[in-house]
C-alpha positions in Angstrom: -11.9 -18.4 26.0 -8.9 -16.4 24.7 -6.1 -15.9 27.3 -4.8 -12.3 27.2 -1.2 -13.2 28.3 -0.9 -15.9 25.6 -2.3 -13.6 23.0 0.2 -10.8 23.8 3.0 -13.3 23.9 2.1 -14.4 20.4 2.0 -10.8 19.2 5.7 -10.5 20.2 6.5 -13.6 18.3 4.7 -12.4 15.1 6.4 -9.0 15.5 9.8 -10.8 15.5 8.9 -12.7 12.4 8.0 -9.5 10.5 11.0 -7.5 11.7 13.2 -8.5 8.8 10.6 -7.1 6.4 9.9 -3.8 8.1 12.9 -1.9 6.6 12.1 -3.3 3.2 8.5 -2.2 3.3 9.5 1.2 4.7 12.0 1.9 1.9 9.7 0.9 -0.9 6.8 2.9 0.3 9.1 5.9 0.8 9.6 6.2 -2.9 6.2 5.0 -4.2 3.5 6.0 -1.6 5.2 8.2 0.9 2.1 8.7 3.1 2.4 5.1 4.1 6.1 5.0 4.7 5.9 5.0 8.5 6.5 1.3 9.3 9.6 1.6 11.4 8.9 5.1 12.7 6.0 6.8 14.3 3.9 9.2 12.2 3.1 12.5 13.7 0.0 14.5 12.9 0.7 16.9 10.0 4.0 15.3 9.0 5.2 16.5 5.7 6.0 14.1 2.9 9.7 13.4 2.1 11.5 16.3 0.5 14.4 14.1 -0.8 12.4 12.2 -3.3 13.5 13.8 -6.5 11.9 11.4 -9.0 8.2 10.5 -8.9 8.4 7.6 -11.4 7.4 5.0 -8.8 4.6 7.2 -7.4 3.2 7.9 -10.8 3.5 4.4 -12.1 1.8 3.1 -9.0 -1.2 5.4 -9.5 -1.6 4.2 -13.1 -1.3 0.6 -12.0 -4.0 1.0 -9.4 -6.3 3.0 -11.7 -5.8 0.4 -14.5 -6.8 -2.5 -12.2 -9.8 -0.6 -10.9 -10.9 0.3 -14.4 -10.3 -3.0 -16.2 -10.7 -5.6 -13.3 -13.4 -4.3 -10.9 -15.1 -1.4 -12.8 -18.3 -0.6 -10.9 -20.1 0.5 -14.1 -19.8 -2.9 -15.7 -20.2 -6.5 -14.6 -16.9 -8.1 -13.7 -18.1 -11.5 -12.4 -20.9 -14.1 -13.1 -22.2 -16.9 -10.9 -22.8 -20.4 -12.2 -23.2 -23.9 -10.9 -20.9 -26.9 -10.9 -23.6 -28.9 -12.7 -24.1 -27.4 -16.2 -27.4 -29.2 -16.6 -28.8 -27.0 -13.7 -27.8 -23.9 -15.7 -30.3 -25.0 -18.3 -33.3 -24.6 -15.9 -35.0 -21.2 -15.9 -35.5 -21.3 -12.1 -31.8 -21.7 -11.4 -30.7 -19.3 -14.2 -33.1 -16.6 -12.8 -31.9 -17.2 -9.2 -28.2 -16.8 -10.3 -29.0 -13.6 -12.2 -31.0 -12.1 -9.3 -28.3 -13.1 -6.8 -25.6 -11.5 -8.9 -27.6 -8.3 -9.0 -28.0 -8.3 -5.2 -24.3 -8.8 -4.7 -23.4 -6.1 -7.2 -25.8 -3.6 -5.6 -24.4 -4.4 -2.2 -20.8 -4.0 -3.2 -21.5 -0.8 -5.1 -23.7 0.6 -2.3 -20.9 0.0 0.2 -17.4 1.4 0.3 -16.0 -1.5 -1.6 -14.8 0.5 -4.7 -12.9 3.0 -2.6 -11.3 0.3 -0.5 -10.3 -1.9 -3.4 -8.6 1.0 -5.1 -6.5 1.6 -1.9 -5.8 -2.1 -1.8 -4.5 -1.9 -5.4 -2.0 0.7 -4.3 -0.8 -1.5 -1.5 -0.7 -4.5 -3.9 1.7 -2.7 -6.2 3.9 -1.5 -3.3 3.7 -4.0 -0.4 0.6 -6.2 0.2 -3.1 -5.8 -0.2 -5.0 -6.2 3.1 -8.8 -5.8 3.4 -10.9 -6.5 6.4 -14.6 -7.2 5.7 -17.4 -7.3 8.2 -21.2 -7.1 8.3 -22.6 -3.6 8.6 -26.0 -2.4 9.9 -26.2 0.4 7.3 -24.6 -1.0 4.1 -24.9 -4.7 4.9 -21.1 -5.1 4.3 -18.2 -2.8 5.1 -14.6 -2.9 3.9 -11.5 -1.5 5.6 -8.1 -1.4 3.8 -5.4 -1.9 6.4 -1.8 -0.7 6.0 1.0 -3.2 6.4 2.3 -1.2 9.4 -0.7 -2.5 11.5 -0.7 -6.1 10.5 1.1 -9.2 11.6 0.2 -12.5 10.0 0.6 -16.3 10.2 -0.4 -19.1 7.9 -1.6 -22.7 8.3 -0.2 -26.0 7.0 -1.7 -25.2 3.5 0.1 -21.9 3.4 -3.2 -20.0 3.7 -3.2 -16.9 5.9 -5.5 -17.7 8.8 -4.2 -15.5 11.6 -4.0 -11.7 11.7 -2.9 -9.6 14.7 -3.7 -5.9 14.1 -2.2 -3.1 16.3 -3.9 0.3 16.1 -4.6 3.4 18.2 -7.9 4.7 19.5 -8.5 7.9 21.5 -9.8 7.4 25.0 -13.2 8.7 23.8 -13.4 6.3 20.9 -12.5 3.3 23.1 -15.0 4.3 25.7 -17.8 4.8 23.2 -17.2 1.4 21.7 -16.5 -0.7 24.8 -17.8 1.4 27.7 -17.2 -0.2 31.1 -15.2 -3.0 29.6 -12.3 -0.6 29.2 -9.4 -0.7 31.7 -9.6 1.4 34.9 -6.9 3.7 33.6 -8.9 4.5 30.4 -12.1 5.0 32.3 -10.4 7.4 34.7 -8.9 9.3 31.8 -12.4 9.5 30.2 -14.0 10.7 33.5 -11.2 13.4 33.7 -12.0 14.6 30.2 -8.7 13.4 28.6 -10.7 12.3 25.6 -7.9 12.8 23.0 -5.2 10.7 24.6 -4.2 7.7 22.5 -4.3 4.1 23.7 -3.0 1.0 21.8 -5.5 -1.7 20.9 -4.8 -5.2 19.6 -7.4 -7.0 17.5 -6.4 -10.7 17.1 -8.2 -13.0 14.7 -7.1 -16.6 14.5 -8.5 -20.2 14.3 -10.3 -21.2 17.5 -8.7 -24.5 18.5 -11.1 -25.3 21.4 -14.8 -24.8 20.7 -18.1 -26.6 20.7 -19.2 -26.9 17.0 -22.8 -27.7 18.2 -23.2 -24.2 19.7 -23.8 -21.3 17.4 -22.8 -18.5 19.7 -19.9 -16.1 18.8 -17.4 -17.7 21.2 -17.8 -21.1 19.5 -17.3 -19.9 15.9 -14.4 -21.3 13.8 -12.4 -18.0 14.1 -11.9 -16.1 17.4 -11.9 -12.4 17.5 -10.6 -10.6 20.6 -9.9 -6.9 21.3 -7.3 -6.2 24.0 -6.1 -2.9 25.5 -2.4 -3.6 25.1 -0.7 -1.6 27.9 -3.3 -2.4 30.5 -3.5 -6.1 29.3 -7.3 -5.8 29.5 -9.7 -7.9 27.3 -12.3 -5.5 25.8 -14.4 -8.0 23.8 -14.3 -11.6 22.6 -16.4 -12.8 19.7 -15.9 -14.8 16.5 -16.4 -15.2 12.8 -17.8 -18.1 10.7 -15.2 -17.4 8.0 -11.9 -15.5 8.0 -12.7 -11.8 7.7 -9.4 -10.7 6.2 -8.5 -10.8 2.5 -4.8 -10.6 1.9 -2.9 -10.8 -1.4 0.3 -9.8 -3.0 2.0 -10.0 -6.4 4.6 -12.7 -5.6 5.2 -15.2 -2.8 8.0 -17.7 -2.3 7.0 -21.1 -1.1 7.4 -21.2 2.6 7.6 -17.4 2.9 5.0 -15.6 5.0 4.9 -12.2 3.5 4.4 -11.2 -0.2 6.7 -9.2 -2.4 5.3 -6.5 -4.8 6.3 -5.3 -8.3 8.0 -2.2 -6.8 9.9 -4.3 -4.3 11.3 -6.3 -7.1 12.5 -3.2 -9.0 13.4 -1.2 -5.8 17.1 -0.9 -6.9 15.9 0.9 -10.0 13.6 3.1 -8.0 16.3 4.2 -5.6 18.9 4.5 -8.4 16.8 6.7 -10.6 16.1 9.0 -7.6 19.8 9.6 -7.2 20.3 10.0 -11.0 17.6 12.7 -11.1 19.2 14.4 -8.2 22.7 14.3 -9.8 21.3 15.4 -13.2 19.5 18.4 -11.6 22.7 19.4 -9.9 24.4 19.2 -13.3 21.7 21.3 -15.0 21.8 23.9 -12.2 25.6 24.0 -12.5 25.4 24.7 -16.2 22.9 27.5 -15.7 24.6 28.9 -12.6 28.2 27.7 -12.5 30.4 27.9 -9.5 32.9 30.8 -9.6 36.7 30.9 -9.4 37.7 34.3 -7.9 41.1 35.7 -6.9 42.4 35.6 -3.4 45.6 34.8 -1.5 44.8 31.1 -1.7 42.0 28.5 -1.8 40.2 28.6 1.5 39.0 24.9 1.2 38.4 22.2 -1.4 36.7 23.1 -4.6 32.9 23.6 -4.2 31.2 22.6 -7.4 27.6 23.3 -6.2 25.6 25.8 -8.3 26.6 29.4 -7.5 29.5 28.4 -5.2 32.5 30.7 -4.8 36.1 29.3 -4.8 39.1 31.5 -4.0 42.3 30.8 -6.0 45.9 31.6 -5.1 47.1 34.8 -6.8 50.8 34.0 -6.4 50.7 31.9 -9.6 52.6 33.6 -12.4 50.4 35.1 -15.1 47.3 35.0 -12.9 44.9 38.0 -13.0 42.0 39.3 -11.1 39.2 38.1 -13.4 36.3 36.1 -12.1 35.9 32.8 -14.0 33.2 30.2 -14.2 34.3 26.7 -13.4 33.0 24.5 -16.3 32.1 21.0 -15.1 31.1 19.7 -18.6 28.0 18.0 -17.1 26.3 16.0 -19.9 22.6 16.7 -19.0 21.1 15.2 -22.2 22.9 11.9 -21.6 21.7 11.9 -18.0 18.1 12.4 -19.1 18.4 9.5 -21.5 19.6 7.2 -18.8 16.9 8.4 -16.4 14.3 7.7 -19.1 15.5 4.1 -19.5 15.4 3.4 -15.8 11.9 5.0 -15.5 10.6 2.8 -18.3 11.8 -0.3 -16.4 9.8 0.8 -13.4 6.8 1.5 -15.5 7.0 -1.9 -17.2 7.2 -3.6 -13.8 3.8 -2.0 -13.0 2.4 -2.6 -16.5 1.9 1.1 -17.2 2.5 0.5 -20.9 -0.4 -2.0 -21.0 -2.9 0.2 -19.1 -1.9 3.3 -21.2 -2.5 1.3 -24.4 -6.0 0.6 -23.1 -6.7 4.2 -22.1 -5.4 5.6 -25.5 -6.9 2.9 -27.7 -8.7 3.5 -31.0 -12.4 4.0 -30.2 -13.2 1.4 -32.8 -11.3 -1.2 -30.8 -12.6 -3.0 -27.8 -10.5 -3.4 -24.6 -10.3 -7.1 -25.4 -8.9 -6.4 -28.9 -6.2 -4.1 -27.5 -5.3 -6.7 -24.8 -5.1 -9.4 -27.4 -2.4 -7.2 -29.2 -0.6 -6.9 -25.9 -0.7 -10.7 -25.4 3.0 -10.9 -24.2 2.3 -8.4 -21.4 -0.9 -10.2 -20.5 1.0 -13.4 -20.0 3.2 -11.6 -17.4 0.2 -10.0 -15.7 -1.6 -13.4 -15.5 -0.1 -14.7 -12.2 -0.9 -11.4 -10.5 -4.5 -11.5 -11.7 -4.7 -15.1 -10.4 -3.8 -14.0 -6.9 -6.2 -11.0 -7.1 -9.1 -13.1 -8.4 -8.6 -15.5 -5.5 -9.0 -12.6 -3.1 -12.1 -11.4 -5.0 -13.6 -14.9 -4.7 -13.2 -14.8 -1.0 -14.8 -11.3 -0.9 -17.8 -12.4 -3.0 -18.2 -15.6 -0.9 -18.0 -13.5 2.3 -20.6 -11.1 0.9 -22.9 -14.0 -0.1 -22.5 -15.4 3.5 -23.5 -12.1 5.1 -26.4 -11.4 2.8 -27.7 -14.9 3.3 -27.6 -14.5 7.0 -29.4 -11.1 6.7 -32.0 -12.8 4.4 -31.2 -10.4 1.6 -30.9 -13.0 -1.1 -33.8 -14.6 -3.1 -34.9 -18.1 -1.9 -32.5 -20.8 -3.1 -34.2 -23.2 -5.6 -34.8 -26.7 -4.2 -33.0 -28.5 -7.0 -29.8 -26.3 -6.7 -27.0 -28.5 -5.3 -23.2 -28.2 -5.1 -21.0 -25.2 -4.9 -21.4 -21.9 -6.8 -18.6 -21.1 -9.2 -17.5 -17.5 -9.8 -16.5 -16.6 -13.3 -14.7 -13.3 -14.0 -15.8 -11.4 -17.1 -13.8 -8.1 -16.8 -11.8 -6.9 -19.8 -8.6 -8.2 -18.2 -10.2 -11.6 -17.4 -11.6 -11.9 -21.0 -8.2 -11.0 -22.4 -6.7 -13.9 -20.4 -9.1 -16.2 -22.2 -8.6 -14.6 -25.6 -6.0 -17.2 -26.6 -8.5 -20.0 -26.0 -11.1 -18.2 -28.1 -8.6 -17.7 -30.9 -7.6 -21.4 -30.8 -11.3 -22.4 -31.1 -11.9 -20.0 -34.0 -8.7 -21.2 -35.8 -9.8 -24.8 -35.4 -13.3 -24.1 -36.8 -11.8 -22.2 -39.8 -9.4 -25.0 -40.6 -12.1 -27.6 -40.4 -14.3 -25.4 -42.6 -11.6 -25.2 -45.2 -11.1 -29.0 -45.2 -14.9 -29.5 -45.4 -14.9 -27.9 -48.8 -13.2 -30.9 -50.2 -14.3 -33.5 -47.6 -17.8 -32.5 -46.2 -17.6 -35.3 -43.6 -15.1 -33.2 -41.6 -18.0 -31.1 -40.3 -19.3 -34.1 -38.5 -16.5 -33.6 -35.9 -17.8 -30.2 -34.9 -20.5 -30.1 -32.2 -22.1 -26.8 -32.8 -24.0 -26.6 -29.5 -20.8 -27.2 -27.5 -19.0 -24.8 -29.6 -21.5 -22.0 -28.9 -21.6 -22.8 -25.1 -17.8 -22.8 -24.9 -17.4 -19.5 -26.7 -20.2 -18.0 -24.6 -18.4 -19.1 -21.4 -15.1 -17.8 -22.5 -16.4 -14.4 -23.6 -18.6 -14.1 -20.4 -21.7 -12.8 -22.1 -25.0 -12.7 -20.3 -26.1 -16.4 -20.0 -29.7 -15.3 -20.6 -28.7 -14.5 -24.2 -28.0 -18.2 -24.7 -31.1 -20.5 -25.1 -31.2 -23.7 -23.0 -31.3 -27.1 -24.6 -35.1 -27.4 -24.1 -35.7 -24.2 -26.0 -33.2 -25.2 -28.7 -34.9 -28.6 -29.1 -38.4 -26.9 -29.4 -37.1 -24.5 -32.1 -35.4 -27.3 -34.0 -38.5 -29.6 -33.7 -40.7 -26.7 -35.0 -38.3 -26.0 -37.8 -38.1 -29.7 -38.7 -41.9 -29.9 -38.7 -42.2 -26.8 -40.8 -39.6 -28.2 -43.3 -41.4 -31.5 -43.5 -44.7 -29.7 -44.1 -43.0 -27.6 -46.8 -41.6 -30.7 -48.4 -45.1 -32.4 -48.4 -46.7 -29.3 -49.8 -44.0 -29.1 -52.5 -44.6 -32.7 -53.4 -48.4 -32.1 -53.6 -47.8 -29.1 -55.8 -45.5 -31.0 -58.1 -48.0 -33.9 -58.3 -50.9 -31.4 -59.1 -48.7 -29.6 -61.6 -47.8 -32.9 -63.2 -51.5 -34.0 -63.3 -52.5 -30.7 -64.8 -49.8 -30.9 -67.4 -50.8 -34.5 -68.2 -54.5 -33.5 -68.7 -53.5 -30.7 -71.0 -51.3 -33.1 -73.0 -54.1 -35.7 -73.3 -56.6 -33.0 -74.5 -54.1 -31.8 -77.1 -53.6 -35.3 -78.4 -57.3 -35.9 -78.6 -57.9 -32.7 -80.5 -55.0 -33.5 -82.8 -56.8 -36.9 -83.8 -60.1 -35.2 -84.9 -60.6 -34.7 -88.7 -60.1 -31.1 -90.0 
């Protein structure tokens, strides 16, 4: 059983670890996704977004980044993953192939029927700015349910393999929400507030998920599952509920992570100096443009009242005791070079956009209709190489989501019966446009090899003996991720080839008979001609 005091003590420890990151997360989100920039400060209902963010380059680039990943990595209108077995021979059997196809369809329908697509888009925004954090659980209505959690709520720890296996989440419930969920398990203070009608007062809840170190693996109840799950009313130090999970319910990923580090860094964190600098540049350039349109004034008076004020529309009083001075009102020309400022701003904004691969996603969105997404991505091969490590981390998260979904559906008996001869682990292959583009270099290498061998074979036909056509087709099909049902299995191929060989053999025999008959016919005609030629006229 989970000890409440020990759990709260560990929460303080995890908070201390994350403390160094908090200001960093707060600053980055302030300029990229302001609605989430409340990590070191409390958000009040109806708080307005920051008014001192003068440049939206980070905000706009992050939107395009998230939309690009959603459209070209997990598009709900197209298949973005396939299932296959470790044993390729099993993939040749119709029973296994049909089961894999049917299972894929069930998982796709489940994900698209749940809130997965909305949650993953929000996670992409977090991935670009801080870290992507998704909580997945079984659901009575949709079978699975996803909850994208902001970094503000989450404290984590990892195991010896540097895998995140511990999440402490701090959040608030109203008294009414807590009572409806846990009823009499709530603290006395919460129950009293509920009975007095103080439904809207907030209470702080801790949800701690971590490996259960002491359990009985032989028992299948929730308090003996590999991962413990406990809800605690923080101020009252009251345990509300204790349960467990068979597998870790959180999916956490980020763009970059140093070995030994606990928290991830994002693309916007790595170009944060540019984001902050361009915000100040835009502010300064705006002031310069406003000064040019509405310059500060220099007017006569007995003397300057204070230091020169160069803000737009400011009034400065000059000393009239200077010889030759007059009473005219003059504009103070600051010679602000607004075009140069705009050019510098554009350069810095482009750096921010490139950090979030805006150029790549816009190239896809604006591509020639005759070109496929894969062809465009092949042209952008250099950018794809830089995007590759990020995609690797995201696909690891997707694999965990798909496996968790499979686990839940299997427990709910929503999957087709597993074939008896299916053994080993299932392998998830990603077939989205971005995943295919990652493999395009392999496909191109295969095509180039076959073309070169074909050229050599024109002079030396024996070169073709080195090409295994069946393996070539299978490899290209795997890399392109086409529907496996479009590729015949070896048994079908053998049947077709045997039938073709039989037909060719029969055709050869028929041709031979026809030749023999023709020869015989021509021989009979020749003999008759000779005989007729020997008769007297």
